[in-house]
Structures are given as C-alpha cells and as structure tokens.
TORTORMAR-791213 format. One line per 5 residues: for each residue x, y, z of N, C-alpha, C. Coordinates in nm, 2 decimals, always signed. Each point is the difference from the previous one (the first is absolute). Example, Ala and Ser with C-alpha at 12.3 -4.5 7.8 and 13.67 -1.06 7.14 Angstrom:
+1.32/-0.57/+0.78/-0.09/+0.12/+0.00/+0.09/+0.12/+0.00; -0.04/+0.11/-0.07/+0.09/+0.11/+0.00/-0.08/+0.11/+0.08
// end
This chain:
+0.08/-0.12/+0.00/-0.08/+0.12/+0.00/+0.09/+0.12/+0.00; -0.03/+0.09/-0.09/+0.07/+0.13/-0.01/-0.10/+0.11/-0.02; +0.01/+0.10/+0.08/-0.09/+0.12/-0.01/+0.07/+0.09/-0.10; -0.07/+0.02/-0.11/+0.05/+0.08/-0.11/-0.01/+0.15/+0.03; +0.06/+0.08/-0.09/-0.01/+0.15/+0.02/-0.15/+0.04/+0.00
-0.08/-0.07/-0.07/-0.15/+0.03/-0.01/-0.06/+0.00/+0.15; +0.03/-0.11/+0.07/-0.04/-0.01/+0.14/+0.06/+0.11/+0.09; +0.13/+0.02/-0.01/+0.07/+0.09/+0.08/-0.05/+0.14/-0.03; -0.02/+0.04/-0.13/-0.05/+0.13/-0.03/-0.15/+0.02/+0.04; -0.08/-0.10/-0.01/-0.14/+0.01/+0.05/+0.00/+0.04/+0.15
+0.08/-0.06/+0.08/+0.01/+0.03/+0.14/+0.05/+0.15/+0.02; +0.10/+0.04/-0.08/+0.05/+0.13/+0.01/-0.10/+0.11/-0.03; -0.08/-0.03/-0.11/-0.10/+0.09/-0.05/-0.11/+0.02/+0.11; -0.04/-0.12/+0.05/-0.11/+0.01/+0.10/+0.04/+0.07/+0.13; +0.13/-0.03/+0.04/+0.05/+0.08/+0.12/+0.00/+0.14/-0.03
+0.05/+0.04/-0.12/+0.01/+0.14/-0.03/-0.14/+0.07/+0.00; -0.10/-0.07/-0.06/-0.14/+0.05/+0.00/-0.05/+0.02/+0.14; +0.03/-0.10/+0.09/-0.05/+0.00/+0.14/+0.07/+0.12/+0.07; +0.13/+0.02/-0.02/+0.07/+0.10/+0.08/-0.02/+0.14/-0.05; -0.03/+0.02/-0.13/-0.01/+0.13/-0.06/-0.14/+0.04/-0.05
-0.09/-0.09/+0.00/-0.13/+0.03/-0.06/-0.10/+0.07/+0.10; -0.01/-0.05/+0.12/-0.10/+0.06/+0.09/-0.14/+0.00/-0.06; -0.03/-0.10/-0.08/-0.14/-0.01/-0.06/-0.01/+0.08/-0.13; +0.11/+0.07/-0.04/+0.00/+0.07/-0.13/+0.05/-0.08/-0.11; -0.04/+0.03/-0.12/+0.06/-0.07/-0.12/+0.13/+0.05/-0.03
+0.10/-0.09/-0.02/+0.13/+0.04/-0.04/+0.03/-0.04/-0.14; +0.05/+0.09/-0.09/+0.04/-0.04/-0.13/+0.11/-0.10/+0.00; -0.02/-0.11/-0.08/+0.10/-0.10/+0.00/+0.14/+0.04/-0.04; +0.01/+0.11/-0.08/+0.13/+0.05/-0.04/+0.07/+0.05/+0.12; -0.07/+0.06/+0.10/+0.06/+0.05/+0.12/+0.06/-0.12/+0.08
-0.08/-0.10/+0.01/+0.04/-0.12/+0.08/+0.12/-0.06/-0.07; -0.01/-0.01/-0.14/+0.11/-0.06/-0.07/+0.13/+0.08/+0.02; -0.01/+0.13/+0.00/+0.12/+0.08/+0.02/+0.06/-0.02/+0.15; -0.09/+0.00/+0.09/+0.04/-0.01/+0.14/+0.07/-0.14/+0.02; -0.06/-0.10/-0.06/+0.05/-0.14/+0.02/+0.11/-0.04/-0.10
+0.03/+0.08/-0.10/+0.10/-0.03/-0.10/-0.04/-0.12/-0.08; -0.13/-0.01/-0.03/-0.05/-0.11/-0.08/-0.06/+0.06/-0.13; +0.03/-0.07/-0.11/-0.06/+0.04/-0.13/-0.15/+0.01/+0.00; -0.06/+0.11/-0.05/-0.14/+0.01/+0.00/-0.06/-0.11/-0.09; +0.07/-0.03/-0.10/-0.05/-0.11/-0.09/-0.01/-0.13/+0.07
+0.10/-0.03/+0.08/-0.01/-0.12/+0.08/-0.11/+0.00/+0.10; -0.02/+0.11/+0.07/-0.11/+0.01/+0.09/-0.14/-0.02/-0.06; -0.01/+0.03/-0.13/-0.13/-0.02/-0.07/-0.03/-0.14/-0.02; +0.10/-0.09/+0.02/-0.02/-0.15/-0.01/-0.04/-0.05/+0.14; +0.03/+0.07/+0.10/-0.02/-0.05/+0.14/-0.14/+0.05/+0.05
-0.04/+0.12/-0.04/-0.12/+0.06/+0.06/-0.13/-0.07/-0.04; -0.01/-0.06/-0.12/-0.13/-0.06/-0.03/-0.04/-0.11/+0.10; +0.09/-0.09/+0.04/-0.03/-0.10/+0.09/-0.04/+0.05/+0.14; +0.06/+0.11/+0.04/-0.03/+0.06/+0.13/-0.14/+0.07/-0.01; -0.03/+0.07/-0.11/-0.13/+0.06/-0.02/-0.11/-0.10/-0.02
+0.02/-0.10/-0.08/-0.10/-0.10/-0.02/-0.04/-0.07/+0.13; +0.09/-0.01/+0.09/-0.02/-0.07/+0.13/-0.03/+0.10/+0.11; -0.04/+0.12/-0.03/-0.04/+0.10/+0.09/+0.10/+0.04/+0.11; +0.13/-0.02/-0.03/+0.10/+0.05/+0.09/+0.02/+0.15/-0.02; +0.00/+0.04/-0.12/+0.01/+0.15/-0.03/-0.12/+0.04/-0.08
-0.03/+0.13/+0.00/-0.10/+0.06/-0.08/+0.07/+0.10/-0.09; -0.04/+0.01/-0.13/+0.06/+0.09/-0.09/-0.10/+0.09/-0.06; +0.04/+0.13/-0.02/-0.09/+0.09/-0.07/+0.09/+0.07/-0.11; -0.06/+0.01/-0.12/+0.08/+0.07/-0.11/-0.04/+0.14/-0.01; +0.08/+0.08/-0.06/-0.03/+0.14/-0.02/+0.07/+0.09/+0.10
-0.04/+0.13/-0.01/+0.06/+0.10/+0.09/-0.03/-0.04/+0.15; +0.10/+0.00/+0.08/-0.02/-0.03/+0.14/-0.01/-0.15/+0.02; +0.03/-0.08/-0.10/-0.01/-0.15/+0.01/+0.13/-0.06/+0.04; -0.01/-0.13/+0.01/+0.12/-0.07/+0.05/-0.05/-0.13/+0.07; +0.07/-0.05/+0.10/-0.04/-0.12/+0.07/+0.01/+0.03/+0.15
-0.08/-0.08/+0.07/+0.00/+0.00/+0.15/-0.03/-0.14/+0.05; +0.04/-0.02/+0.12/-0.04/-0.13/+0.06/-0.15/+0.00/+0.03; -0.06/-0.11/-0.02/-0.14/-0.02/+0.03/-0.04/-0.01/+0.14; +0.10/-0.05/+0.08/-0.02/-0.02/+0.14/+0.11/+0.05/+0.08; +0.01/-0.05/+0.13/+0.11/+0.04/+0.09/+0.12/-0.09/-0.02
+0.12/+0.04/+0.02/+0.12/-0.08/-0.02/-0.01/-0.13/+0.08; -0.06/+0.00/+0.12/-0.01/-0.12/+0.08/-0.10/-0.10/-0.06; -0.07/+0.04/-0.10/-0.10/-0.10/-0.06/+0.07/-0.09/-0.11; +0.12/+0.04/-0.04/+0.06/-0.08/-0.11/+0.13/-0.07/+0.05; +0.00/-0.13/-0.03/+0.12/-0.07/+0.04/+0.10/-0.01/-0.12
+0.12/-0.02/+0.03/+0.11/-0.02/-0.10/-0.04/-0.13/-0.08; -0.05/-0.10/+0.06/-0.04/-0.13/-0.07/-0.10/+0.03/-0.10; -0.11/+0.07/+0.04/-0.11/+0.03/-0.09/+0.05/+0.08/-0.13; +0.09/+0.10/+0.03/+0.05/+0.08/-0.11/+0.09/-0.08/-0.09; +0.09/-0.07/+0.05/+0.09/-0.08/-0.08/-0.07/-0.11/-0.08
-0.10/-0.06/+0.06/-0.07/-0.10/-0.08/-0.08/+0.06/-0.12; -0.04/+0.12/+0.02/-0.07/+0.07/-0.11/+0.09/+0.03/-0.12; +0.12/+0.04/+0.03/+0.09/+0.04/-0.11/+0.10/-0.11/-0.04; +0.03/-0.10/+0.09/+0.10/-0.10/-0.02/-0.06/-0.14/-0.02; -0.12/-0.02/+0.05/-0.06/-0.14/+0.00/+0.03/-0.06/+0.14
-0.01/-0.13/+0.01/+0.01/-0.06/+0.13/+0.15/-0.02/+0.04; +0.03/-0.05/+0.12/+0.13/-0.01/+0.05/+0.05/-0.15/-0.01; -0.05/-0.07/-0.09/+0.04/-0.14/-0.01/+0.15/-0.02/-0.02; +0.07/-0.08/+0.09/+0.14/-0.02/-0.02/+0.04/-0.10/-0.10; -0.10/-0.08/-0.04/+0.02/-0.10/-0.11/-0.12/+0.00/-0.10
+0.02/-0.03/-0.12/-0.10/+0.01/-0.10/-0.13/-0.08/+0.02; +0.02/-0.11/+0.07/-0.12/-0.09/+0.02/-0.10/+0.06/+0.10; +0.04/+0.11/+0.08/-0.09/+0.06/+0.09/-0.05/+0.13/-0.05; +0.03/+0.04/-0.12/-0.05/+0.12/-0.06/-0.15/-0.01/-0.03; -0.07/+0.12/+0.02/-0.14/+0.00/-0.03/-0.02/-0.05/-0.15
-0.10/-0.09/-0.01/-0.03/-0.05/-0.14/+0.10/-0.10/-0.05; +0.09/-0.05/+0.08/+0.10/-0.10/-0.05/-0.07/-0.13/-0.02; +0.04/-0.07/-0.10/-0.04/-0.14/-0.02/+0.03/-0.09/+0.12; -0.09/-0.08/+0.05/+0.04/-0.09/+0.11/+0.12/-0.08/-0.04; +0.09/-0.01/+0.10/+0.12/-0.08/-0.02/-0.03/-0.15/+0.01
+0.05/-0.07/-0.09/-0.02/-0.15/+0.00/+0.07/-0.07/+0.11; +0.10/+0.07/+0.06/+0.07/-0.06/+0.11/-0.05/+0.05/+0.14; -0.10/+0.09/+0.00/-0.04/+0.06/+0.13/-0.03/-0.10/+0.11; -0.05/-0.11/-0.03/-0.04/-0.10/+0.10/+0.12/-0.07/+0.06; +0.12/+0.01/-0.07/+0.12/-0.07/+0.06/+0.12/+0.10/+0.01
-0.03/+0.13/-0.01/+0.10/+0.10/+0.00/+0.05/+0.02/+0.15; +0.12/-0.02/+0.02/+0.06/+0.01/+0.13/+0.03/+0.15/+0.04; -0.01/+0.09/-0.09/+0.03/+0.14/+0.03/-0.12/+0.10/-0.01; -0.11/-0.05/-0.04/-0.11/+0.09/-0.02/-0.05/+0.07/+0.13; +0.01/-0.07/+0.11/-0.05/+0.06/+0.13/+0.10/+0.11/+0.04
+0.13/-0.02/-0.03/+0.10/+0.11/+0.03/-0.03/+0.12/-0.09; -0.03/-0.02/-0.12/-0.03/+0.12/-0.09/-0.13/+0.07/+0.04; -0.10/-0.08/+0.04/-0.12/+0.06/+0.05/+0.02/+0.08/+0.12; +0.08/-0.05/+0.10/+0.03/+0.07/+0.12/+0.07/+0.13/-0.03; +0.10/-0.01/-0.09/+0.07/+0.13/-0.04/-0.10/+0.10/-0.06
-0.08/-0.04/-0.08/-0.10/+0.09/-0.06/-0.09/+0.06/+0.11; -0.04/-0.08/+0.09/-0.09/+0.05/+0.11/+0.08/+0.10/+0.08; +0.12/-0.03/+0.03/+0.08/+0.10/+0.08/+0.02/+0.13/-0.07; +0.02/+0.00/-0.13/+0.02/+0.12/-0.08/-0.13/+0.07/+0.00; -0.11/-0.07/-0.02/-0.14/+0.07/-0.01/-0.02/+0.07/+0.14
+0.02/-0.08/+0.11/-0.03/+0.06/+0.13/+0.09/+0.12/+0.03; +0.12/-0.01/-0.04/+0.10/+0.11/+0.02/-0.05/+0.13/-0.07; -0.02/-0.01/-0.13/-0.04/+0.12/-0.08/-0.14/+0.04/+0.04; -0.09/-0.09/+0.04/-0.13/+0.04/+0.04/-0.01/+0.07/+0.14; +0.11/-0.01/+0.07/+0.01/+0.06/+0.13/+0.06/+0.14/+0.00
+0.04/+0.05/-0.12/+0.06/+0.13/-0.01/-0.10/+0.09/-0.08; -0.03/+0.11/+0.05/-0.09/+0.10/-0.07/+0.08/+0.11/-0.06; -0.06/+0.08/-0.08/+0.06/+0.12/-0.05/+0.04/+0.09/+0.11; -0.09/+0.01/+0.10/+0.03/+0.08/+0.12/+0.13/-0.04/+0.07; +0.02/-0.13/+0.01/+0.12/-0.05/+0.06/+0.12/+0.05/-0.08
+0.00/-0.01/-0.13/+0.11/+0.05/-0.08/+0.02/+0.15/+0.01; -0.11/+0.07/+0.02/+0.01/+0.15/+0.01/+0.06/+0.04/+0.14; -0.01/-0.09/+0.09/+0.05/+0.03/+0.14/+0.14/-0.04/+0.02; +0.08/-0.01/-0.10/+0.14/-0.02/+0.02/+0.06/-0.11/-0.08; -0.07/-0.06/-0.09/+0.06/-0.09/-0.09/+0.06/-0.13/+0.07
+0.10/-0.05/-0.05/+0.06/-0.13/+0.04/+0.05/+0.00/+0.15; +0.05/+0.12/+0.05/+0.04/+0.00/+0.13/-0.11/-0.02/+0.10; -0.12/+0.05/-0.03/-0.12/-0.02/+0.09/-0.06/-0.14/-0.02; +0.02/-0.06/-0.11/-0.06/-0.13/-0.02/+0.05/-0.11/+0.09; +0.10/+0.03/+0.07/+0.05/-0.10/+0.10/-0.11/-0.03/+0.10
-0.09/+0.09/+0.02/-0.11/-0.02/+0.09/-0.11/-0.08/-0.05; +0.00/-0.04/-0.13/-0.11/-0.08/-0.06/+0.01/-0.14/+0.06; -0.12/-0.05/+0.04/+0.00/-0.14/+0.06/+0.03/-0.11/-0.11; +0.11/-0.06/+0.02/+0.04/-0.11/-0.08/+0.01/-0.13/+0.07; -0.07/-0.01/+0.11/+0.01/-0.12/+0.09/-0.05/-0.12/-0.08
-0.08/+0.02/-0.10/-0.05/-0.12/-0.08/+0.12/-0.07/-0.07; +0.11/+0.07/-0.02/+0.12/-0.07/-0.06/+0.05/-0.11/+0.08; +0.01/+0.02/+0.13/+0.05/-0.11/+0.09/-0.10/-0.11/+0.01; -0.13/+0.03/+0.00/-0.10/-0.10/+0.02/-0.01/-0.09/-0.12; +0.03/+0.05/-0.12/-0.01/-0.07/-0.12/+0.11/-0.10/-0.02
+0.11/+0.02/+0.07/+0.12/-0.08/-0.03/+0.01/-0.12/+0.09
// end
C-alpha cells in the first residue's frame, strides 16, 4: 500500500480549507498557491471530494470551495479511501477482486486481513481536526492500543 500524491494532496487541501475558510468559499487557485500544488492536479482531486459531499463548490465571482462539515467530522481513512481506494495490502483483498482459488488453504490471508484492519483503524482514528492541531507530533496521542491486541 502506497499513499500517492493524490491522497496526500487531498489531505493538504482539506486542512487548508478548514484552517482558512471559516465557512467562506476559497478559490482553488489560492489553495493551490498556498500549498504549492498545481491547479490542474487539484482539478482531478476535487470531483471525488465534491461528489461525496466532503466539500461544496460554487462557480463564478465569490466562488470556490469550502468544507461541508466540521474538521472533526472527517477521518483520514474516509478521505484516503475516496481518492485512493481501499488499503488492501495484497491484491486478493482489494474491493472487487476475484475470489482467490487458494483462499481456503492460504496460510497468510489472516495476516494480510489483520494488517488491513490495523491500517483501517489507524486512519479512521485520525480526523482533519487532529491533523490541524499539530500534525504528526500530536498524533502520538492517538489510541493505537489495538495494534498490540491484534498481534
């Protein structure tokens, strides 16, 4: 599993909207400039966020984008799944994958499922608000006790 620039940029854009929007619409070119991201690239990310009601967009004078809810309403897991897909560590666990003919005798499938569950729980336990309040230094306070319980 690799989080691409699409996923990383989606998080940066949403944090930017949350920190600078205050309920107001922000032109995407302003966000692109602040974040050092190509506007053209952002135009590929925003449709998934808009379609899933994470952001709201208005065209024309005074238009732009804003968060539809509060930063604490959105998890990193939810956002990354929208733009990246699922967090399957192996292809046989991907959404829509053909059932593996070896699944009934696979000695490693439970390990891969446990890894996927840990990744899901970790990302689903972090909100945009958490990221706004200090980034990775503050994430040390996120509950990861499930990691020990799964091993």
